[in-house]
C-alpha positions as CSV (number, residue, x, y, z in Angstrom):
1,X,71.2,-53.8,-39.2
2,X,69.3,-52.6,-36.2
3,X,69.2,-49.1,-35.0
4,X,70.6,-48.2,-31.6
5,X,68.2,-47.2,-28.9
6,X,68.8,-43.4,-28.5
7,X,65.7,-42.8,-26.3
8,X,67.9,-42.3,-23.2
9,X,69.7,-39.5,-24.9
10,X,66.5,-37.9,-26.0
11,X,65.1,-38.1,-22.4
12,X,68.3,-36.5,-21.1
13,X,68.1,-33.7,-23.6
14,X,64.5,-33.2,-22.8
15,X,65.3,-33.0,-19.1
16,X,68.1,-30.5,-19.7
17,X,65.8,-28.3,-21.8
18,X,63.1,-28.5,-19.1
19,X,65.6,-27.5,-16.3
20,X,66.9,-24.6,-18.5
21,X,63.3,-23.4,-19.0
22,X,62.7,-23.6,-15.2
23,X,65.9,-21.6,-14.6
24,X,64.9,-19.0,-17.2
25,X,61.5,-18.6,-15.6
26,X,63.0,-18.1,-12.1
27,X,65.5,-15.7,-13.5
28,X,62.8,-13.8,-15.3
29,X,60.8,-13.4,-12.1
30,X,63.8,-12.0,-10.3
31,X,64.6,-9.6,-13.1
32,X,61.0,-8.4,-13.2
33,X,61.0,-7.8,-9.4
34,X,64.4,-6.1,-9.6
35,X,63.1,-3.6,-12.2
36,X,59.8,-3.0,-10.5
37,X,57.8,-4.6,-13.4
38,X,54.6,-6.6,-12.9
39,X,55.2,-10.3,-12.2
40,X,52.4,-12.2,-14.0
41,X,52.2,-15.1,-16.3
42,X,52.3,-13.0,-19.4
43,X,55.4,-10.9,-18.4
44,X,57.3,-14.0,-17.1
45,X,56.5,-16.0,-20.2
46,X,57.7,-13.2,-22.5
47,X,60.8,-12.5,-20.5
48,X,61.8,-16.1,-20.1
49,X,60.9,-17.1,-23.7
50,X,58.4,-19.8,-22.7
51,X,54.7,-20.2,-23.2
52,X,52.1,-19.2,-20.6
53,X,50.6,-22.6,-20.8
54,X,53.9,-24.2,-19.9
55,X,54.2,-21.8,-16.9
56,X,50.7,-22.8,-15.7
57,X,51.7,-26.5,-15.7
58,X,54.8,-25.9,-13.6
59,X,53.6,-26.0,-10.0
60,X,56.7,-24.3,-8.5
61,X,56.7,-21.4,-11.0
62,X,52.9,-21.0,-10.8
63,X,53.2,-20.7,-7.0
64,X,56.0,-18.1,-7.2
65,X,54.0,-16.0,-9.7
66,X,50.8,-16.3,-7.6
67,X,52.7,-15.2,-4.4
68,X,54.1,-12.2,-6.3
69,X,50.6,-11.3,-7.5
70,X,49.2,-11.7,-4.0
71,X,51.7,-9.1,-2.8
72,X,50.2,-6.4,-5.0
73,X,47.3,-4.4,-3.6
74,X,43.9,-5.5,-4.9
75,X,43.2,-2.1,-6.5
76,X,46.4,-2.3,-8.5
77,X,45.6,-5.9,-9.6
78,X,42.2,-4.8,-10.8
79,X,43.4,-1.8,-12.6
80,X,46.0,-3.8,-14.5
81,X,43.6,-6.5,-15.4
82,X,41.0,-4.1,-16.8
83,X,43.3,-1.6,-18.6
84,X,42.9,-1.6,-22.4
85,X,45.0,0.2,-24.9
86,X,43.5,2.8,-27.2
87,X,44.3,0.6,-30.2
88,X,42.5,-2.3,-28.6
89,X,39.5,-0.2,-27.9
90,X,39.5,1.2,-31.4
91,X,39.7,-2.3,-32.9
92,X,36.7,-3.4,-30.8
93,X,34.7,-0.3,-31.8
94,X,35.5,-0.9,-35.5
95,X,34.5,-4.6,-35.2
96,X,31.2,-3.6,-33.5
97,X,30.5,-1.0,-36.2
98,X,31.2,-3.6,-39.0
99,X,28.9,-6.1,-37.3
100,X,26.2,-3.4,-36.9
101,X,26.5,-2.6,-40.6
102,X,26.3,-6.3,-41.5
103,X,23.2,-6.8,-39.3
104,X,21.4,-3.8,-40.8
105,X,22.0,-5.1,-44.3
106,X,20.8,-8.6,-43.3
107,X,17.6,-7.1,-41.7
108,X,17.0,-5.1,-44.9
109,X,17.4,-8.2,-47.0
110,X,15.1,-10.2,-44.8
111,X,12.4,-7.5,-44.8
112,X,12.6,-7.5,-48.6
113,X,12.2,-11.3,-48.7
114,X,9.2,-11.1,-46.4
115,X,7.6,-8.4,-48.5
116,X,8.1,-10.4,-51.7
117,X,6.7,-13.5,-50.0
118,X,3.6,-11.7,-48.7
119,X,3.1,-10.2,-52.1
120,X,3.2,-13.6,-53.7
121,X,0.8,-15.0,-51.2
122,X,-1.7,-12.2,-51.8
123,X,-1.6,-12.6,-55.6
124,X,-1.9,-16.4,-55.3
125,X,-4.8,-16.0,-52.9
126,X,-6.6,-13.5,-55.2
127,X,-6.2,-15.8,-58.2
128,X,-7.7,-18.8,-56.4
129,X,-10.6,-17.1,-54.8
130,X,-13.8,-17.2,-56.8
131,X,-15.4,-13.9,-57.7
132,X,-18.4,-13.1,-55.6
133,X,-21.7,-12.7,-57.4
134,X,-23.1,-9.3,-57.5
């Protein structure tokens, strides 16, 4: 018994899902514009329920979003792009402190190793050097 070729149905379902995602993305752009919210890849992806990567691969949607971003004044674009939340800054500071503490401990350990190594070299050198006649 051979199986029926259902690939045509799968292709149709995939096409329907793709068209639904395109429609959702367009609708998301309109809703964001209507509510005065920023139209960018992150907000559109979140509102439409699709991934940002998928949006970047859809030329029509990418152009729509790019046009909306171009309408914003440059200063507003720059401020939005560089704005960080207090939590984000705190996390970065905590990570930097932790890295600093780790590096200090590593430096201390390396200094101790070097001191032990130099001490061993001195004792070995002193043991192998013949005593000078007096």
